[in-house]
C-alpha positions in Angstrom: 6.6 -12.3 3.7 4.0 -14.1 5.0 4.9 -17.3 7.0 0.9 -18.3 6.9 1.5 -18.3 2.9 4.8 -20.2 2.7 3.6 -22.6 4.8 0.5 -23.5 3.1 0.0 -26.0 0.4 -0.5 -25.1 -3.4 -4.4 -26.2 -3.0 -4.8 -23.2 -0.4 -2.3 -20.8 -2.4 -4.6 -21.3 -5.3 -7.9 -20.9 -3.6 -6.7 -18.0 -2.1 -5.6 -16.7 -5.1 -9.1 -17.2 -6.6 -10.8 -15.4 -4.0 -8.4 -12.5 -4.9 -8.7 -12.9 -8.5 -4.9 -13.2 -9.5 -4.8 -13.5 -13.4 -2.7 -16.5 -14.4 -2.9 -18.2 -11.1 -3.1 -21.7 -12.4 -0.2 -22.0 -14.2 1.8 -20.7 -11.5 4.7 -22.6 -8.8 3.8 -22.3 -5.5 6.6 -19.7 -5.0 5.0 -17.4 -7.7 1.9 -18.0 -6.1 3.0 -16.3 -2.9 4.6 -14.0 -4.4 1.4 -12.9 -6.5 -0.7 -13.1 -3.3 1.9 -10.8 -1.9 2.5 -8.1 -4.3 0.6 -4.7 -4.3 -0.5 -5.3 -8.0 -1.7 -8.3 -9.3 -2.9 -7.2 -12.4 -2.3 -9.1 -15.6 1.5 -8.6 -16.8 1.2 -11.5 -19.3 0.7 -10.6 -22.6 0.9 -12.3 -26.1 0.4 -11.6 -29.6 -3.0 -13.0 -31.3 -2.5 -15.7 -33.7 -2.5 -14.6 -37.0 -3.1 -16.1 -40.5 0.0 -16.6 -43.2 -0.7 -12.7 -44.7 0.3 -12.0 -41.3 -3.3 -10.8 -40.5 -5.1 -11.5 -37.3 -7.2 -14.9 -36.5 -10.6 -14.3 -36.4 -12.4 -15.5 -33.1 -15.8 -15.8 -31.9 -15.0 -16.9 -28.3 -16.4 -13.4 -27.3 -19.3 -13.0 -29.1 -20.9 -16.7 -28.0 -20.0 -15.5 -24.3 -22.2 -12.5 -24.7 -24.9 -14.9 -26.7 -24.4 -17.4 -23.4 -25.5 -14.1 -21.1 -28.3 -13.1 -23.4 -30.0 -16.4 -23.4 -29.1 -17.3 -19.9 -31.1 -14.3 -19.3 -34.5 -15.8 -21.2 -33.6 -13.4 -24.1 -35.3 -14.9 -27.3 -31.9 -14.9 -29.0 -30.8 -17.1 -32.4 -28.7 -19.7 -31.6 -26.4 -21.9 -34.5 -28.5 -25.5 -34.4 -31.3 -23.1 -35.6 -29.1 -22.9 -38.8 -29.9 -24.8 -41.8 -28.6 -25.0 -45.5 -25.4 -23.1 -46.6 -25.6 -21.3 -43.5 -24.8 -24.3 -41.2 -22.4 -25.4 -43.6 -20.4 -22.5 -43.4 -21.1 -22.5 -39.3 -20.0 -25.9 -39.4 -16.8 -24.8 -41.5 -15.6 -21.6 -39.3 -16.2 -23.7 -36.4 -13.7 -26.5 -37.0 -11.3 -24.1 -38.2 -11.6 -21.9 -35.3 -11.0 -25.2 -33.2 -7.8 -26.3 -34.3 -6.6 -22.5 -35.8 -3.0 -23.2 -33.9 -2.4 -26.6 -35.2 -4.0 -25.4 -38.8 -1.6 -22.2 -38.9 1.6 -24.5 -37.8 0.7 -26.8 -40.8 0.4 -30.0 -38.3 1.0 -33.0 -40.2 -1.5 -34.7 -37.5 -4.1 -32.1 -37.7 -4.3 -33.5 -41.4 -4.9 -36.7 -40.1 -7.3 -35.7 -37.6 -9.5 -34.4 -40.4 -8.7 -37.4 -42.3 -10.0 -40.1 -39.5 -13.3 -37.3 -38.8 -14.0 -37.8 -42.4 -13.8 -41.0 -42.2 -16.5 -42.1 -39.1 -19.6 -39.9 -38.0 -18.9 -41.3 -34.8 -15.2 -39.8 -34.9 -16.4 -36.4 -35.9 -18.8 -36.4 -33.2 -15.8 -37.0 -30.7 -13.9 -34.6 -32.5 -16.0 -31.7 -32.8 -16.9 -31.5 -29.1 -16.7 -27.2 -29.6 -19.1 -27.4 -32.4 -21.8 -29.4 -30.2 -21.9 -27.2 -27.0 -22.0 -24.0 -29.5 -25.7 -25.6 -30.3 -25.9 -25.7 -26.5 -24.9 -21.7 -25.5 -26.7 -20.4 -22.7 -28.8 -23.4 -22.5 -30.8 -24.7 -19.4 -29.5 -22.0 -16.7 -32.5 -22.3 -14.6 -31.2 -26.5 -13.9 -28.4 -27.3 -10.7 -24.7 -26.6 -11.6 -22.3 -30.2 -11.2 -18.8 -30.4 -12.1 -19.6 -31.9 -15.7 -17.2 -34.2 -17.8 -17.8 -32.0 -20.9 -17.4 -35.1 -23.5 -19.5 -37.6 -22.4 -19.4 -40.4 -24.9 -19.1 -44.3 -24.9 -15.0 -44.5 -25.3 -15.1 -42.1 -22.6 -15.6 -44.8 -19.7 -12.6 -47.1 -19.1 -10.3 -48.7 -16.9 -7.5 -47.1 -15.4 -5.2 -47.1 -12.1 -6.3 -46.3 -8.0 -4.1 -44.8 -5.7 -3.3 -47.9 -4.8 -2.4 -49.5 -8.2 -5.4 -51.7 -8.8 -7.9 -51.0 -11.5 -10.8 -48.9 -11.3 -13.9 -48.4 -13.5 -15.2 -45.0 -14.2 -14.9 -41.7 -16.5 -11.1 -41.1 -18.0 -11.5 -38.3 -19.7 -11.4 -34.8 -18.1 -10.1 -32.4 -20.4 -13.4 -30.7 -20.8 -14.4 -31.1 -17.6 -16.2 -27.3 -16.6 -19.0 -26.4 -14.0 -22.1 -26.5 -16.4 -25.8 -27.6 -15.7 -25.8 -31.3 -15.0 -28.2 -32.2 -18.6 -25.2 -30.7 -20.5 -23.4 -34.2 -19.9 -26.7 -36.1 -20.1 -27.7 -34.5 -23.9 -24.0 -35.1 -25.1 -23.8 -38.6 -23.6 -27.7 -39.9 -25.1 -26.1 -38.5 -28.6 -22.6 -40.0 -28.0 -24.5 -43.4 -27.1 -26.8 -43.4 -30.4 -24.3 -42.3 -32.5 -21.7 -45.0 -31.0 -24.5 -48.1 -31.3 -25.4 -46.9 -34.6 -21.7 -47.2 -35.6 -19.6 -49.4 -33.4 -22.9 -51.6 -33.2 -24.9 -51.4 -36.0 -28.1 -50.9 -34.4 -31.4 -50.0 -35.5 -32.6 -46.5 -35.1 -34.8 -47.9 -32.6 -32.7 -49.9 -30.7 -30.0 -47.1 -30.3 -32.9 -44.9 -29.2 -33.2 -48.1 -26.6 -29.3 -47.4 -26.0 -29.9 -44.3 -24.9 -32.8 -44.2 -23.0 -31.4 -46.8 -20.5 -27.9 -44.2 -20.1 -30.3 -41.4 -19.2 -32.7 -43.5 -17.2 -29.0 -45.2 -15.3 -28.3 -41.7 -14.6 -31.5 -40.7 -12.9 -31.5 -43.8 -10.9 -27.7 -43.2 -9.8 -28.4 -39.9 -9.0 -31.8 -41.4 -6.7 -29.5 -43.7 -4.5 -27.0 -41.1 -4.2 -29.6 -38.8 -2.7 -30.9 -41.7 -0.8 -27.8 -43.6 0.5 -25.1 -41.0 0.5 -22.2 -43.6 -0.4 -20.9 -41.6 -3.2 -17.7 -40.6 -1.2 -16.3 -44.1 -0.8 -17.8 -45.9 -3.9 -15.4 -47.7 -6.7 -16.2 -49.9 -9.5 -13.4 -52.5 -8.8 -13.4 -56.4 -9.5 -15.5 -57.5 -6.4 -18.5 -55.1 -6.8 -18.4 -54.2 -10.6 -21.3 -55.6 -12.9 -20.2 -58.4 -14.6 -19.6 -56.5 -18.0 -17.4 -54.3 -16.3 -15.9 -57.2 -13.7 -14.8 -59.3 -17.3 -13.1 -55.9 -18.6 -11.2 -55.2 -14.9 -10.3 -58.9 -15.0 -9.2 -59.0 -18.7 -6.5 -55.9 -18.0 -4.6 -57.8 -15.7 -3.7 -60.5 -18.0 -1.3 -58.6 -19.2 2.5 -58.3 -16.5 3.8 -54.8 -16.6 7.1 -56.5 -18.0 5.7 -57.6 -20.9 3.6 -54.6 -21.4 7.3 -52.5 -20.9 8.9 -54.9 -23.4 6.4 -53.7 -26.0 7.4 -50.1 -25.4 10.9 -50.4 -24.7 14.4 -51.3 -26.3 16.0 -54.5 -25.6 18.2 -53.3 -22.9 14.7 -51.8 -21.5 17.1 -48.7 -20.9 14.4 -46.4 -23.2 11.7 -46.1 -25.6 12.1 -47.7 -28.5 11.3 -45.9 -31.9 8.3 -46.4 -34.4 5.8 -44.9 -36.2 3.9 -43.7 -32.7 6.9 -43.5 -30.1 10.1 -41.3 -30.9 12.8 -41.0 -28.4 13.9 -37.2 -27.5 16.7 -38.4 -24.5 18.4 -35.1 -25.4 15.7 -34.1 -23.0 16.3 -36.3 -19.9 17.9 -33.8 -18.1 15.2 -31.3 -18.8 12.5 -33.5 -18.0 14.2 -34.6 -14.9 13.9 -30.9 -13.6 9.9 -30.9 -15.2 8.9 -33.8 -13.2 11.3 -32.8 -9.9 8.6 -29.6 -10.4 5.6 -31.3 -10.9 5.8 -33.3 -8.2 6.7 -30.3 -5.9 3.7 -28.3 -7.3 1.2 -31.2 -7.3 2.1 -32.3 -3.7 2.8 -36.1 -5.3 2.7 -38.9 -3.0 5.0 -40.6 -4.6 4.6 -44.2 -4.1 7.9 -46.6 -3.2 7.2 -48.4 -6.3 8.2 -44.9 -8.2 11.4 -45.1 -6.4 13.1 -41.5 -6.7 11.2 -40.5 -9.7 14.2 -40.6 -11.3 14.0 -40.0 -15.5 15.1 -42.8 -17.7 14.3 -41.5 -21.2 11.6 -39.0 -22.6 9.8 -40.0 -26.2 6.8 -37.9 -28.2 3.7 -39.7 -28.6 2.2 -39.5 -32.0 -1.2 -40.3 -33.5 -3.5 -40.5 -29.4 -6.5 -40.1 -29.7 -9.2 -38.3 -31.6 -10.2 -34.6 -30.5 -6.5 -34.5 -29.1 -5.2 -35.7 -31.9 -2.0 -33.8 -32.9 -1.5 -31.7 -29.5 1.8 -32.3 -28.2 2.2 -35.4 -26.0 5.3 -36.9 -24.2 6.4 -40.4 -22.8 8.6 -40.0 -19.6 10.1 -43.6 -18.6 10.2 -43.6 -14.5 13.2 -46.2 -12.9 10.9 -48.4 -10.4 12.7 -49.8 -7.4 14.4 -52.8 -9.7 17.5 -52.4 -12.0 16.1 -54.8 -15.0 13.6 -52.3 -16.1 10.9 -54.8 -15.8 8.6 -52.4 -13.2 9.6 -48.8 -14.5 6.5 -46.6 -14.5 5.5 -44.5 -17.6 4.1 -41.0 -17.2 2.1 -39.3 -20.1 2.3 -35.7 -20.4 -0.5 -34.1 -22.7 -0.8 -30.4 -23.8 -4.4 -28.8 -22.1 -6.3 -26.7 -23.8 -9.2 -24.6 -23.2 -12.3 -26.4 -22.7 -15.1 -26.6 -25.2 -17.7 -25.3 -22.9 -15.7 -22.2 -21.4 -17.8 -19.1 -22.3 -20.7 -20.9 -23.8 -22.2 -22.3 -20.3 -24.5 -20.3 -18.4 -22.8 -17.5 -16.2 -22.1 -18.9 -12.4 -20.3 -18.5 -9.2 -18.2 -21.8 -10.0 -15.0 -21.0 -11.0 -12.0 -23.4 -12.2 -8.8 -23.1 -13.1 -7.8 -23.0 -16.2 -6.3 -25.5 -18.5 -4.2 -28.4 -16.7 -5.2 -26.9 -13.2 -8.6 -27.9 -14.3 -8.2 -30.9 -15.5 -6.4 -31.8 -12.1 -9.3 -30.5 -10.1 -11.7 -32.7 -12.2 -10.1 -35.5 -11.9 -9.6 -35.4 -8.0 -13.5 -34.5 -7.9 -14.7 -36.9 -10.0 -12.4 -40.4 -8.8 -12.4 -41.5 -5.4 -9.0 -42.7 -4.8 -7.8 -42.2 -8.4 -4.4 -42.1 -10.0 -2.1 -40.7 -7.9 -0.2 -39.3 -10.3 -2.3 -37.5 -11.9 -1.4 -33.4 -12.1 -0.5 -30.8 -14.2 2.3 -28.8 -15.3 3.9 -25.7 -17.2 6.1 -27.0 -19.8 7.8 -24.5 -22.6 5.2 -22.3 -21.1 2.1 -24.1 -22.5 -0.3 -26.1 -19.9 0.2 -30.1 -19.7 -1.8 -32.7 -17.8 -0.1 -35.6 -16.5 -1.5 -39.1 -15.4 0.1 -42.7 -15.3 -0.2 -44.9 -18.1 -0.4 -48.2 -17.0 -0.7 -51.8 -18.4 -4.4 -52.4 -16.8 -5.5 -49.0 -18.6 -8.1 -50.0 -21.6 -11.6 -49.6 -22.6 -14.5 -51.9 -23.2 -14.6 -52.9 -27.2 -17.7 -51.1 -28.6 -17.5 -53.3 -31.2 -18.4 -56.5 -29.7 -20.9 -55.7 -27.5 -24.3 -57.4 -28.1 -27.6 -54.8 -28.5 -28.5 -56.0 -25.0 -24.9 -55.2 -23.5 -25.0 -52.3 -25.6 -27.9 -51.4 -23.3 -26.2 -52.8 -20.1 -22.9 -50.7 -20.8 -25.6 -47.5 -21.3 -27.0 -48.3 -17.9 -23.7 -48.6 -16.1 -22.3 -45.6 -17.6 -25.7 -43.6 -16.9 -24.6 -44.9 -12.8 -21.2 -43.9 -13.5 -21.8 -40.4 -14.7 -24.4 -39.9 -11.8 -21.9 -41.0 -9.2 -19.2 -38.0 -10.7 -22.1 -35.4 -10.6 -22.7 -36.4 -7.0 -19.1 -35.5 -6.1 -19.3 -32.3 -7.3 -20.4 -31.3 -3.7 -18.0 -33.3 -1.7 -14.7 -32.7 -3.6 -15.9 -29.8 -5.5 -16.7 -26.3 -5.8 -20.8 -26.8 -5.8 -21.7 -24.9 -2.2 -25.2 -26.9 -2.0 -26.4 -30.8 -2.0 -26.5 -31.8 -5.8 -28.4 -34.9 -5.6 -31.9 -33.8 -4.9 -31.9 -30.5 -6.0 -31.3 -32.5 -9.7 -33.9 -34.9 -8.6 -36.4 -32.1 -8.2 -35.0 -30.0 -11.3 -36.0 -33.8 -13.0 -39.6 -33.9 -11.6 -41.4 -36.2 -13.3 -38.9 -38.9 -14.9 -40.8 -40.4 -17.6 -41.3 -36.3 -18.9 -37.7 -35.7 -18.3 -36.6 -38.7 -20.3 -38.4 -38.1 -23.0 -37.0 -34.8 -23.3 -33.7 -35.6 -23.5 -34.0 -38.4 -26.2 -36.0 -36.5 -28.3 -33.3 -33.5 -28.0 -30.8 -36.7 -28.7 -32.7 -37.5 -32.0 -32.5 -34.1 -33.1 -28.7 -33.8 -32.4 -27.8 -37.3 -33.9 -29.5 -36.2 -37.0 -27.7 -33.0 -37.2 -24.4 -34.4 -36.2 -25.0 -36.5 -39.1 -26.0 -33.5 -41.6 -23.0 -31.9 -40.2 -20.5 -34.6 -41.0 -21.9 -34.3 -45.0 -20.7 -30.8 -44.6 -17.6 -31.2 -43.2 -16.5 -34.2 -45.7 -17.4 -32.0 -48.9 -15.5 -28.8 -47.3 -12.2 -31.3 -46.4 -12.4 -32.8 -49.8 -12.0 -29.0 -51.0 -9.3 -28.4 -48.7 -11.3 -26.0 -46.1 -9.3 -27.0 -43.6 -5.9 -25.9 -44.9 -6.2 -22.0 -43.9 -7.5 -20.1 -41.3 -10.1 -17.3 -40.7 -8.8 -14.2 -41.0 -9.5 -10.6 -40.4 -9.5 -7.9 -43.1 -11.1 -5.5 -41.7 
């Protein structure tokens, strides 16, 4: 066996596996990667049966069709894209896309999937957040000529927040990497501007004119941020902390420190602090403690986690299923894993969240490029490490029961801003800050990501006249926001008729 491979880090092994196009590499352990790289036959040996409906027939998938559509549009061909559909054709498209996006959860009769559909029916903003695939199929193959970045993939006002840094202090930044993917920089701007319009409408009760003003501030904040990083190049060391954050964010960061870890844990654990309490959201599965000790040991090794002293020996005290969390991810398997701290009284324990990773909504829809990412959990881990400077050291990925999971620490100071409490002026301030934060994540694409050219000057050159560029994005956002509202009406009508209790299957 190649001794160089045996001594290589998992990151290096993944790089080599990517170069050799080793299938299934993102879910492999270090040992499996070494075996695959030294094997004479690196063909795909894994197989899985197609998901089937209740009648045993295969479920319809349009993934390949949309990939071909993205390639055709990226070549400049004039093709019909979903956002051109109107009336009943659009309604059927919405129905089919939502079914396809939730096929596993519908097929298994998942109760949380039904709860998600109820939640989406009750709110246009939540509908937008929970139907990312629907949004991006409307962009299929778009903006192929523009610079590529590691896009966040799901930009909206709720996906920025407070999280732990590598030295366990609160920082503010992007906080959801589930849909991260290499894509034209405008894809994040387009989704973000629509998200800020819909968020300002529903959470802030702002008029149409003020919604547009908020979205404009978001886009201008991004452009100004990119210009700043192009001129000063400080993105590799920048963090938003209490000592340098704008007042609106500094106040949020300070508020997260008002609850101690002991107080925070008291709400999650039973009185003896030996394990999780039981309620509607947390269901202990203590019988799986030994199993998860093995999972945690493997996760630490595979991700090369620099375990801090506060985590002790990474001993698993208890395991619970977390239910009812998220919007887009509602219904996906989540576990809380309690890790023993240094003290014996349970007041300094750590909490890790294991959340099942899904295929990015952007996969197969972005214009083809040479910037490849690994799948599912590894893709999410890669994005977090690129987008955040010295972020959560526990961010990683691991396979459980053959499924890919992302891992992160839950901390007392993990929090989001209260959108409903923002004034019209604060909405504009917040949008500007988030635009600049997004610019920072894009600027990191050529520092720690896979982009092999200087991103910021390329984006500035592509933007050209700033006023025209901002106007282009806002006109798109206004049309798209109206389309989301119409799609929501279609969804609500179909939901009332039971449309999302079954799947589209292939009869012939």
